[in-house]
DSSP file (Angstrom, degrees, kcal/mol; ACC not computed):
  #  RESIDUE AA STRUCTURE BP1 BP2  ACC     N-H-->O    O-->H-N    N-H-->O    O-->H-N    TCO  KAPPA ALPHA  PHI   PSI    X-CA   Y-CA   Z-CA
    1    1 A X              0   0    0      0, 0.0     2,-0.1     0, 0.0     5,-0.0   0.000 360.0 360.0 360.0 137.6  -21.5   31.6   -2.2
    2    2 A X     >  -     0   0    0      1,-0.1     4,-2.6     4,-0.0     5,-0.2  -0.409 360.0-128.9 -65.9 139.3  -20.2   32.6    1.3
    3    3 A X  H  > S+     0   0    0      1,-0.2     4,-2.6     2,-0.2     5,-0.2   0.828 107.3  54.1 -64.0 -32.0  -19.0   29.5    3.2
    4    4 A X  H  > S+     0   0    0      2,-0.2     4,-2.5     1,-0.2    -1,-0.2   0.936 111.9  44.3 -66.8 -44.3  -21.0   30.3    6.3
    5    5 A X  H  > S+     0   0    0      2,-0.2     4,-2.6     1,-0.2    -2,-0.2   0.897 112.7  53.1 -65.4 -38.8  -24.2   30.5    4.2
    6    6 A X  H  X S+     0   0    0     -4,-2.6     4,-1.6     2,-0.2    -2,-0.2   0.938 112.2  43.5 -60.5 -48.3  -23.2   27.3    2.4
    7    7 A X  H  <>S+     0   0    0     -4,-2.6     5,-3.2     1,-0.2    -2,-0.2   0.898 115.7  48.3 -65.4 -40.2  -22.7   25.4    5.6
    8    8 A X  H ><5S+     0   0    0     -4,-2.5     3,-1.1     3,-0.2    -1,-0.2   0.870 107.2  57.1 -67.4 -35.5  -25.9   26.9    7.1
    9    9 A X  H 3<5S+     0   0    0     -4,-2.6    -1,-0.2     1,-0.3    -2,-0.2   0.879 111.2  41.8 -62.8 -38.5  -27.8   26.0    3.9
   10   10 A X  T 3<5S-     0   0    0     -4,-1.6    -1,-0.3    -5,-0.2    -2,-0.2   0.302 121.2-105.1 -93.8   9.3  -26.9   22.3    4.2
   11   11 A X  T < 5S+     0   0    0     -3,-1.1     2,-0.4     1,-0.3    -3,-0.2   0.638  79.4 126.7  81.8  14.8  -27.5   22.2    8.0
   12   12 A X      < -     0   0    0     -5,-3.2    -1,-0.3    -6,-0.2     2,-0.3  -0.827  39.3-163.8-105.1 143.9  -23.8   22.2    9.0
   13   13 A X     >  -     0   0    0     -2,-0.4     4,-2.2    -3,-0.1     5,-0.2  -0.757  36.9-106.3-114.0 169.3  -22.3   24.6   11.4
   14   14 A X  H  > S+     0   0    0     -2,-0.3     4,-2.6     1,-0.2     5,-0.2   0.876 122.4  54.3 -61.3 -36.3  -18.6   25.3   12.0
   15   15 A X  H  > S+     0   0    0      2,-0.2     4,-2.8     1,-0.2    -1,-0.2   0.894 106.0  51.5 -66.2 -38.9  -18.8   23.4   15.2
   16   16 A X  H  > S+     0   0    0      2,-0.2     4,-2.4     1,-0.2    -1,-0.2   0.922 111.3  48.1 -61.1 -42.9  -20.2   20.4   13.4
   17   17 A X  H  X S+     0   0    0     -4,-2.2     4,-2.5     2,-0.2    -2,-0.2   0.918 112.5  48.0 -64.3 -43.7  -17.3   20.6   10.9
   18   18 A X  H  X S+     0   0    0     -4,-2.6     4,-2.6     2,-0.2     5,-0.2   0.922 112.1  49.6 -63.2 -44.2  -14.8   20.9   13.7
   19   19 A X  H  X S+     0   0    0     -4,-2.8     4,-2.2     1,-0.2    -2,-0.2   0.899 111.1  49.8 -62.1 -40.4  -16.3   18.0   15.6
   20   20 A X  H  X S+     0   0    0     -4,-2.4     4,-2.4     2,-0.2    -2,-0.2   0.928 112.0  47.4 -63.0 -45.4  -16.3   15.8   12.5
   21   21 A X  H  X S+     0   0    0     -4,-2.5     4,-2.5     1,-0.2    -2,-0.2   0.893 111.8  50.3 -65.0 -39.3  -12.6   16.7   11.8
   22   22 A X  H  X S+     0   0    0     -4,-2.6     4,-2.4     2,-0.2    -1,-0.2   0.888 110.0  50.9 -65.7 -38.1  -11.7   15.9   15.4
   23   23 A X  H  X S+     0   0    0     -4,-2.2     4,-2.2     2,-0.2    -2,-0.2   0.926 111.5  47.2 -63.5 -44.8  -13.5   12.6   15.2
   24   24 A X  H  X S+     0   0    0     -4,-2.4     4,-2.3     1,-0.2    -2,-0.2   0.894 111.6  51.5 -63.3 -40.1  -11.6   11.7   12.0
   25   25 A X  H  X S+     0   0    0     -4,-2.5     4,-2.3     2,-0.2    -2,-0.2   0.907 109.3  50.2 -63.9 -41.9   -8.3   12.8   13.6
   26   26 A X  H  X S+     0   0    0     -4,-2.4     4,-2.1     2,-0.2    -2,-0.2   0.911 110.6  49.2 -62.1 -42.6   -9.0   10.6   16.7
   27   27 A X  H  X S+     0   0    0     -4,-2.2     4,-2.2     1,-0.2    -2,-0.2   0.893 110.6  50.9 -64.3 -39.2   -9.8    7.6   14.5
   28   28 A X  H  X S+     0   0    0     -4,-2.3     4,-2.5     2,-0.2    -2,-0.2   0.895 108.7  51.7 -65.2 -39.6   -6.6    8.2   12.5
   29   29 A X  H  X S+     0   0    0     -4,-2.3     4,-2.4     2,-0.2    -2,-0.2   0.904 109.4  49.7 -63.9 -41.1   -4.6    8.4   15.7
   30   30 A X  H  X S+     0   0    0     -4,-2.1     4,-2.3     2,-0.2    -2,-0.2   0.921 111.1  49.6 -63.0 -43.7   -6.0    5.0   16.9
   31   31 A X  H  X S+     0   0    0     -4,-2.2     4,-2.3     1,-0.2    -2,-0.2   0.912 110.4  50.4 -61.5 -43.3   -5.2    3.5   13.5
   32   32 A X  H  X S+     0   0    0     -4,-2.5     4,-2.3     1,-0.2    -1,-0.2   0.916 110.3  49.7 -61.8 -43.4   -1.6    4.8   13.7
   33   33 A X  H  X S+     0   0    0     -4,-2.4     4,-2.3     1,-0.2    -1,-0.2   0.905 110.2  50.4 -63.9 -41.0   -1.2    3.4   17.2
   34   34 A X  H  X S+     0   0    0     -4,-2.3     4,-2.4     1,-0.2    -1,-0.2   0.906 111.1  49.1 -62.5 -41.0   -2.5    0.0   16.1
   35   35 A X  H  X S+     0   0    0     -4,-2.3     4,-2.5     2,-0.2    -2,-0.2   0.879 109.5  52.0 -66.7 -37.1   -0.1    0.0   13.2
   36   36 A X  H  X S+     0   0    0     -4,-2.3     4,-2.4     2,-0.2    -2,-0.2   0.918 110.7  47.9 -63.8 -42.7    2.8    0.9   15.5
   37   37 A X  H  X S+     0   0    0     -4,-2.3     4,-2.4     2,-0.2    -2,-0.2   0.914 111.4  50.4 -63.3 -42.3    2.0   -2.0   17.8
   38   38 A X  H  X S+     0   0    0     -4,-2.4     4,-2.3     1,-0.2    -2,-0.2   0.913 110.6  49.5 -62.1 -42.2    1.7   -4.4   14.9
   39   39 A X  H  X S+     0   0    0     -4,-2.5     4,-2.5     2,-0.2    -1,-0.2   0.914 109.2  52.5 -62.3 -42.7    5.1   -3.2   13.6
   40   40 A X  H  X S+     0   0    0     -4,-2.4     4,-2.1     1,-0.2    -2,-0.2   0.926 111.4  45.7 -59.2 -46.6    6.6   -3.7   17.1
   41   41 A X  H  X S+     0   0    0     -4,-2.4     4,-2.4     1,-0.2    -1,-0.2   0.878 111.9  51.7 -65.5 -37.8    5.3   -7.3   17.3
   42   42 A X  H  X S+     0   0    0     -4,-2.3     4,-2.4     2,-0.2    -2,-0.2   0.893 108.8  50.3 -67.6 -38.7    6.5   -8.1   13.8
   43   43 A X  H  X S+     0   0    0     -4,-2.5     4,-2.1     2,-0.2    -2,-0.2   0.919 111.6  48.8 -63.3 -42.9   10.0   -6.8   14.5
   44   44 A X  H  X S+     0   0    0     -4,-2.1     4,-2.0     1,-0.2    -2,-0.2   0.899 110.8  50.5 -63.0 -40.3   10.0   -9.0   17.6
   45   45 A X  H  X S+     0   0    0     -4,-2.4     4,-2.5     2,-0.2    -2,-0.2   0.900 108.6  52.0 -65.4 -40.5    8.9  -12.0   15.6
   46   46 A X  H  X S+     0   0    0     -4,-2.4     4,-2.1     2,-0.2    -1,-0.2   0.909 109.0  50.3 -61.7 -42.2   11.6  -11.4   13.0
   47   47 A X  H  X S+     0   0    0     -4,-2.1     4,-1.8     1,-0.2    -1,-0.2   0.900 110.6  49.5 -63.8 -39.9   14.2  -11.3   15.7
   48   48 A X  H  X S+     0   0    0     -4,-2.0     4,-2.4     1,-0.2    -2,-0.2   0.906 110.0  50.8 -64.1 -41.8   12.9  -14.6   17.2
   49   49 A X  H  X S+     0   0    0     -4,-2.5     4,-2.4     1,-0.2    -2,-0.2   0.861 106.8  54.7 -65.2 -35.5   12.9  -16.2   13.7
   50   50 A X  H  X S+     0   0    0     -4,-2.1     4,-1.3     2,-0.2    -1,-0.2   0.917 109.3  47.6 -62.5 -42.9   16.6  -15.1   13.2
   51   51 A X  H  X S+     0   0    0     -4,-1.8     4,-3.0     1,-0.2     3,-0.4   0.929 112.8  48.2 -64.1 -45.2   17.5  -16.8   16.5
   52   52 A X  H  X S+     0   0    0     -4,-2.4     4,-2.5     1,-0.2     5,-0.3   0.875 105.7  59.0 -62.5 -37.1   15.7  -19.9   15.5
   53   53 A X  H  < S+     0   0    0     -4,-2.4     4,-0.5     1,-0.2    -1,-0.2   0.834 115.3  35.5 -62.4 -32.5   17.3  -19.9   12.1
   54   54 A X  H  X S+     0   0    0     -4,-1.3     4,-1.0    -3,-0.4    -2,-0.2   0.869 120.7  46.7 -85.1 -41.8   20.7  -20.0   13.8
   55   55 A X  H  X S+     0   0    0     -4,-3.0     4,-2.3     1,-0.2     5,-0.2   0.899 103.8  57.7 -73.6 -42.8   19.8  -22.3   16.7
   56   56 A X  H  X S+     0   0    0     -4,-2.5     4,-2.4     1,-0.2    -1,-0.2   0.885 104.8  49.5 -64.0 -41.4   17.8  -25.1   15.0
   57   57 A X  H  > S+     0   0    0     -4,-0.5     4,-2.2    -5,-0.3    -1,-0.2   0.902 111.8  50.6 -62.9 -36.8   20.6  -26.1   12.5
   58   58 A X  H  X S+     0   0    0     -4,-1.0     4,-2.2     2,-0.2    -2,-0.2   0.906 110.1  49.8 -64.2 -40.6   23.0  -26.3   15.5
   59   59 A X  H  X S+     0   0    0     -4,-2.3     4,-1.8     1,-0.2    -2,-0.2   0.902 109.6  51.4 -63.8 -41.3   20.5  -28.4   17.4
   60   60 A X  H  X S+     0   0    0     -4,-2.4     4,-1.3     2,-0.2    -2,-0.2   0.897 109.7  49.7 -63.7 -40.5   20.1  -30.7   14.4
   61   61 A X  H  < S+     0   0    0     -4,-2.2     4,-0.4     1,-0.2     3,-0.2   0.912 112.2  47.9 -64.0 -42.5   23.9  -31.2   14.1
   62   62 A X  H  < S+     0   0    0     -4,-2.2     3,-0.3     1,-0.2    -1,-0.2   0.801 116.6  42.7 -69.7 -28.6   24.2  -32.0   17.8
   63   63 A X  H >X S+     0   0    0     -4,-1.8     3,-1.5     1,-0.2     4,-0.5   0.605  88.6  90.9 -92.4 -12.8   21.3  -34.5   17.6
   64   64 A X  H >X S+     0   0    0     -4,-1.3     3,-1.2     1,-0.3     4,-0.6   0.816  78.8  60.0 -57.9 -34.1   22.3  -36.2   14.4
   65   65 A X  H 34 S+     0   0    0     -4,-0.4     3,-0.5    -3,-0.3    -1,-0.3   0.816 103.9  53.0 -63.3 -25.5   24.4  -38.9   16.1
   66   66 A X  H <4 S+     0   0    0     -3,-1.5    -1,-0.2     1,-0.2    -2,-0.2   0.583  97.7  66.2 -83.4 -10.0   21.4  -40.1   18.0
   67   67 A X  H <<        0   0    0     -3,-1.2    -1,-0.2    -4,-0.5    -2,-0.2   0.677 360.0 360.0 -85.6 -17.9   19.3  -40.4   14.8
   68   68 A X     <        0   0    0     -4,-0.6    -1,-0.2    -3,-0.5    -2,-0.1   0.420 360.0 360.0-107.1 360.0   21.3  -43.3   13.3
């Protein structure tokens, strides 16, 4: 069956198909941007945790004389 007749038979036009694909593409782009932002925040959080991992033991050593 010819694809134009097939689409017309089911009530779809080429423009409907293009609009649907563009809508899906837009939604995918939004999802990708959200994931990039999430990755950015997670990388920043990891860097902060690395600093805390080094700083907090040093702070504990410096404060230990005051604990006894």
